[in-house]
C-alpha positions as CSV (number, residue, x, y, z in Angstrom):
1,M,175.3,-57.8,-146.9
2,N,172.7,-57.3,-144.1
3,L,171.9,-53.7,-143.4
4,E,169.1,-54.2,-141.0
5,W,170.8,-52.1,-138.3
6,L,170.4,-49.0,-140.7
7,K,166.6,-49.2,-140.5
8,P,165.1,-46.0,-138.9
9,A,163.3,-48.0,-136.2
10,V,166.5,-49.7,-135.1
11,V,168.5,-46.5,-135.1
12,L,165.7,-44.6,-133.2
13,G,165.5,-47.4,-130.6
14,S,169.2,-47.3,-130.0
15,V,169.2,-43.6,-129.6
16,L,166.3,-43.8,-127.2
17,Y,167.9,-46.4,-125.1
18,A,171.2,-44.4,-125.0
19,V,169.3,-41.3,-123.8
20,I,167.4,-43.4,-121.2
21,G,170.7,-44.8,-120.0
22,V,172.4,-41.4,-119.7
23,V,169.3,-40.0,-117.8
24,V,169.4,-42.9,-115.3
25,L,173.1,-42.5,-114.8
26,W,172.8,-38.8,-114.2
27,A,169.8,-39.2,-111.9
28,S,171.7,-41.8,-109.8
29,F,174.6,-39.4,-109.5
30,V,172.2,-36.6,-108.3
31,I,170.5,-39.0,-105.8
32,I,173.9,-40.2,-104.4
33,D,175.1,-36.5,-104.3
34,K,172.0,-35.7,-102.2
35,L,172.6,-38.6,-99.8
36,T,176.2,-37.7,-99.1
37,P,177.0,-35.1,-96.5
38,Y,179.1,-33.0,-99.0
39,K,178.8,-32.0,-102.6
40,L,180.5,-34.7,-104.8
41,W,181.1,-32.4,-107.8
42,E,182.6,-29.7,-105.6
43,E,184.8,-32.1,-103.7
44,I,186.1,-33.7,-107.0
45,V,186.6,-30.5,-109.0
46,E,187.4,-27.8,-106.6
47,H,189.2,-29.7,-103.8
48,K,190.8,-32.2,-106.2
49,N,189.8,-35.2,-104.1
50,V,191.2,-38.0,-106.3
51,A,190.0,-40.8,-104.0
52,L,186.4,-39.6,-104.3
53,G,186.8,-39.3,-108.0
54,I,187.8,-43.0,-108.2
55,V,184.9,-44.0,-106.1
56,V,182.5,-42.0,-108.3
57,A,184.0,-43.5,-111.4
58,G,183.5,-47.0,-110.0
59,M,179.9,-46.0,-109.2
60,F,179.4,-44.8,-112.8
61,I,180.8,-48.1,-114.2
62,A,178.6,-50.2,-112.0
63,I,175.4,-48.3,-112.7
64,G,176.3,-48.2,-116.4
65,Q,176.6,-52.0,-116.4
66,I,173.3,-52.4,-114.6
67,V,171.5,-50.1,-117.1
68,A,173.1,-51.9,-120.0
69,A,172.0,-55.3,-118.7
70,A,168.5,-54.0,-118.1
71,I,168.2,-52.5,-121.6
72,H,169.8,-55.6,-123.2
73,G,167.4,-57.9,-121.4
């Protein structure tokens, strides 16, 4: 049974890449929020704009795939 994935260096690397991925995803949301003429979070949460929520979800999926591909190499 190969337990190489339990080594501290592997676990730390995985946690570090996960944190980097979340930070990049959050930063991209903030940048896109600044580029749009209205506040994305306010439109989605307070005004219940479902269409904008779907667009933002698609954006998160796309950026998540880009970050995952960049990390995976």
